[in-house]
One Martini backbone bead per residue (centre of mass of N, CA, C, O) as a GRO file, in nm:
protein
   93
    1MET     BB    1  -1.536  -0.031  -1.150
    2GLU     BB    2  -1.806  -0.039  -0.946
    3LEU     BB    3  -1.870   0.264  -0.905
    4PHE     BB    4  -1.906   0.296  -1.250
    5GLU     BB    5  -2.165   0.125  -1.338
    6ASN     BB    6  -2.403   0.361  -1.292
    7SER     BB    7  -2.174   0.585  -1.329
    8ASP     BB    8  -1.957   0.852  -1.481
    9HIS     BB    9  -1.994   1.009  -1.194
   10PHE     BB   10  -1.884   1.224  -0.924
   11PHE     BB   11  -1.936   1.380  -0.618
   12VAL     BB   12  -1.756   1.626  -0.422
   13LYS     BB   13  -1.759   1.698  -0.075
   14SER     BB   14  -1.736   2.003   0.131
   15GLY     BB   15  -1.939   1.962   0.342
   16GLN     BB   16  -2.216   2.125   0.172
   17ARG     BB   17  -2.027   2.129  -0.085
   18ILE     BB   18  -1.964   2.111  -0.421
   19THR     BB   19  -1.616   2.074  -0.553
   20HIS     BB   20  -1.635   1.801  -0.731
   21ILE     BB   21  -1.563   1.606  -1.031
   22VAL     BB   22  -1.564   1.252  -1.099
   23THR     BB   23  -1.410   1.043  -1.337
   24VAL     BB   24  -1.276   0.790  -1.500
   25SER     BB   25  -1.044   0.963  -1.641
   26ASP     BB   26  -0.923   1.079  -1.373
   27LEU     BB   27  -0.781   0.805  -1.281
   28ASP     BB   28  -0.561   0.830  -1.539
   29LYS     BB   29  -0.442   1.062  -1.408
   30LEU     BB   30  -0.195   1.182  -1.214
   31PRO     BB   31  -0.362   1.263  -0.957
   32GLY     BB   32  -0.510   0.990  -0.938
   33ARG     BB   33  -0.263   0.809  -0.916
   34LEU     BB   34  -0.137   0.944  -0.663
   35PHE     BB   35  -0.367   0.890  -0.476
   36MET     BB   36  -0.371   0.582  -0.500
   37PHE     BB   37  -0.081   0.542  -0.407
   38GLY     BB   38  -0.120   0.667  -0.137
   39MET     BB   39  -0.335   0.475  -0.032
   40PHE     BB   40  -0.164   0.219  -0.050
   41CYS     BB   41   0.054   0.316   0.142
   42LEU     BB   42  -0.120   0.350   0.388
   43PHE     BB   43  -0.224   0.066   0.399
   44GLU     BB   44   0.049  -0.077   0.434
   45LEU     BB   45   0.128   0.064   0.697
   46LYS     BB   46  -0.112  -0.034   0.859
   47ILE     BB   47  -0.054  -0.338   0.833
   48ARG     BB   48   0.231  -0.330   0.964
   49ASN     BB   49   0.128  -0.226   1.239
   50ILE     BB   50  -0.054  -0.464   1.304
   51ILE     BB   51   0.159  -0.687   1.297
   52ARG     BB   52   0.334  -0.562   1.522
   53LYS     BB   53   0.135  -0.530   1.751
   54ARG     BB   54   0.021  -0.839   1.735
   55LYS     BB   55   0.241  -1.040   1.674
   56ILE     BB   56   0.252  -1.173   1.398
   57GLN     BB   57   0.324  -1.482   1.234
   58TRP     BB   58   0.402  -1.423   0.910
   59GLU     BB   59   0.622  -1.640   0.825
   60GLU     BB   60   0.404  -1.878   0.816
   61ILE     BB   61   0.235  -1.750   0.568
   62ILE     BB   62   0.461  -1.723   0.395
   63GLU     BB   63   0.665  -1.806   0.172
   64SER     BB   64   0.975  -1.939   0.223
   65ASN     BB   65   1.127  -1.808  -0.022
   66ALA     BB   66   1.056  -1.518   0.054
   67VAL     BB   67   1.194  -1.513   0.331
   68ALA     BB   68   1.478  -1.598   0.238
   69HIS     BB   69   1.514  -1.350   0.054
   70GLY     BB   70   1.473  -1.136   0.271
   71GLN     BB   71   1.722  -1.224   0.449
   72ILE     BB   72   1.934  -1.162   0.241
   73ILE     BB   73   1.879  -0.864   0.215
   74GLN     BB   74   1.905  -0.793   0.511
   75LEU     BB   75   2.212  -0.873   0.529
   76THR     BB   76   2.313  -0.675   0.316
   77HIS     BB   77   2.231  -0.421   0.483
   78ARG     BB   78   2.394  -0.482   0.737
   79ARG     BB   79   2.685  -0.464   0.597
   80VAL     BB   80   2.608  -0.129   0.558
   81ASN     BB   81   2.437  -0.025   0.812
   82GLU     BB   82   2.146  -0.113   0.759
   83ILE     BB   83   1.818  -0.080   0.867
   84ILE     BB   84   1.600  -0.370   0.822
   85ARG     BB   85   1.303  -0.519   0.794
   86LEU     BB   86   1.173  -0.815   0.700
   87LEU     BB   87   0.887  -0.714   0.628
   88ASN     BB   88   0.972  -0.500   0.421
   89VAL     BB   89   1.103  -0.693   0.218
   90VAL     BB   90   0.875  -0.890   0.157
   91ILE     BB   91   0.660  -0.689   0.065
   92GLU     BB   92   0.845  -0.555  -0.165
   93LYS     BB   93   0.889  -0.808  -0.367
   0.00000   0.00000   0.00000
């Protein structure tokens, strides 16, 4: 990661106090992995909301076979009365 090119650790501040030290090895531990996973999930949700709000025609941007595969999965979920958006299926593929 570029952040760790010049230093092997970082200080985390809360208010005016330094509360934690983060090292490269911390990123490979479970709490670091969970934090990064959570950040990626929040980012994905934010992108989905932007796509929905702006009504972006994302189907034209994504490969047609991915959209077709997503439509098949969406139909399968509908058969068992599960509601799922096509955007969710294609992104999770």
